[in-house]
C-alpha positions in Angstrom: 1.5 -26.6 3.5 -0.9 -26.7 6.4 0.1 -25.4 9.8 -1.7 -25.4 13.1 -1.1 -23.1 16.1 -2.6 -23.5 19.6 -3.1 -20.4 21.7 -4.3 -20.1 25.3 -6.8 -17.1 25.3 -9.3 -15.6 27.7 -12.7 -15.2 26.1 -13.8 -12.5 28.6 -10.7 -10.3 28.9 -11.0 -7.7 31.6 -10.9 -4.1 30.7 -9.3 -1.3 32.8 -12.2 -1.0 35.2 -12.4 -4.7 35.8 -8.7 -4.9 36.4 -8.8 -2.1 39.0 -11.8 -3.9 40.7 -9.9 -7.2 40.8 -6.9 -5.5 42.3 -9.0 -3.8 45.0 -10.8 -7.1 45.8 -7.5 -8.9 45.9 -6.2 -6.3 48.5 -9.4 -6.8 50.5 -8.9 -10.6 50.4 -5.3 -10.3 51.6 -6.2 -7.8 54.3 -9.1 -10.0 55.5 -6.9 -13.0 55.5 -4.2 -11.3 57.6 -6.9 -10.1 60.1 -8.5 -13.5 60.4 -5.1 -15.2 60.9 -3.7 -12.7 63.4 -4.5 -15.0 66.3 -2.2 -17.7 65.0 1.2 -17.6 66.6 3.0 -19.5 63.8 4.1 -17.2 61.0 4.4 -20.3 58.8 0.7 -21.2 59.3 -0.3 -17.5 58.7 1.6 -17.4 55.5 0.1 -20.7 54.3 -3.5 -19.6 55.0 -3.0 -16.2 53.4 -1.5 -17.9 50.3 -4.4 -20.3 50.1 -6.9 -17.4 50.3 -5.0 -15.6 47.6 -4.9 -18.7 45.4 -8.6 -19.3 45.8 -9.3 -15.6 44.8 -7.0 -15.9 41.8 -8.6 -19.2 40.8 -12.1 -17.6 40.9 -11.0 -14.6 38.8 -9.4 -16.9 36.2 -12.6 -19.0 36.0 -14.6 -15.8 35.5 -12.3 -14.8 32.6 -13.4 -17.9 30.8 -10.1 -19.4 29.6 -10.0 -21.4 26.3 -7.6 -23.1 24.1 -8.0 -21.9 20.5 -6.5 -23.8 17.6 -5.9 -21.9 14.4 -5.1 -23.6 11.2 -3.8 -21.9 8.1 -2.5 -22.9 4.8 0.5 -21.4 3.0 0.1 -21.4 -0.7 3.1 -21.0 -3.0 3.2 -17.9 -5.1 3.3 -18.3 -8.9 6.4 -17.3 -10.9 6.1 -17.2 -14.7 9.1 -18.1 -16.8 8.6 -16.7 -20.3 10.7 -17.6 -23.4 10.6 -15.8 -26.8 10.1 -18.2 -29.7 9.8 -15.6 -32.5 11.9 -15.7 -35.6 14.3 -13.0 -34.2 15.6 -15.7 -31.8 17.3 -17.2 -34.9 19.7 -14.2 -35.2 23.2 -14.6 -33.8 24.0 -13.2 -30.4 26.5 -10.4 -29.8 29.0 -12.0 -27.5 29.4 -15.7 -28.2 28.3 -16.0 -31.8 25.5 -18.5 -30.9 22.0 -17.9 -32.0 19.8 -16.2 -29.4 17.7 -19.4 -29.0 20.8 -21.4 -28.3 21.9 -18.9 -25.7 18.5 -19.2 -24.0 18.6 -23.0 -24.1 22.1 -22.9 -22.6 20.9 -20.5 -19.9 18.0 -22.8 -19.0 20.1 -26.0 -18.9 23.1 -24.4 -17.0 20.8 -23.0 -14.4 18.5 -26.0 -13.8 19.7 -26.3 -10.2 18.6 -22.7 -9.6 15.2 -23.4 -11.2 14.8 -26.5 -9.0 15.5 -24.3 -5.9 12.9 -21.8 -7.1 10.4 -24.6 -7.6 10.6 -25.3 -3.8 9.3 -21.9 -2.9 7.3 -21.0 -6.0 4.9 -22.6 -8.5 6.8 -22.2 -11.7 4.7 -21.7 -14.8 6.5 -21.8 -18.2 5.3 -19.9 -21.3 6.4 -19.3 -24.8 5.4 -16.3 -26.9 5.7 -15.1 -30.5 2.3 -14.1 -32.0 0.6 -15.3 -28.8 1.4 -16.5 -25.3 1.2 -20.3 -24.9 1.6 -22.5 -21.8 4.7 -24.7 -22.0 7.0 -26.8 -19.8 10.7 -26.6 -18.9 11.5 -29.6 -21.2 9.7 -28.1 -24.2 11.5 -24.8 -23.6 14.8 -26.6 -24.0 13.7 -28.3 -27.3 11.6 -25.5 -28.7 12.8 -24.0 -32.0 11.9 -20.4 -32.8 9.4 -20.3 -35.6 7.0 -17.4 -35.0 6.8 -14.4 -37.3 6.0 -11.6 -34.8 7.0 -10.7 -31.3 
C-alpha cells in the first residue's frame, strides 16, 4: 500500500545564534517603527504602520529560511506468516481427545477457522507449507485435502 505525506519544511533552519540575531533585529525594527511613527497623533495609524513594519520583517526572515513543501512517499509491505502442516505418517494416529486421526483434527481446525485465516490474510502474506521428509510449498486448499504419507518427521 503506497502512502504519501506532504510536509512544510524550512531548508535553512536557523540555529540558536541566528534565532537570537533575528529577535534582536525584530526588536530594533519595532523600536525604529515606534520612533518613526511617534509624530502621528492617531494610535490606530501608529499600530497599523508598526504592524506593517513587523510583517515586512517577518516576511523577509521567512524568505531567508527558504521554505519548501516536501512530499514523502513510502510503501508498506505486508509481513509474511508461514502456516506449516505436518504430513508425516504419525498424523494417521488417533488423537487423544476426540478419537479422530491427527490429520482429521488438523483439517477440521483449518476449515473451522477459515474466517480467522481470511482476517490474517488482510494484514499478512500467508505462505502455506507441508513437511514430512522435506518442507514443501502448498496452498490452503491442498492442506485441507492432503493425506499424510511421509515416513519421517
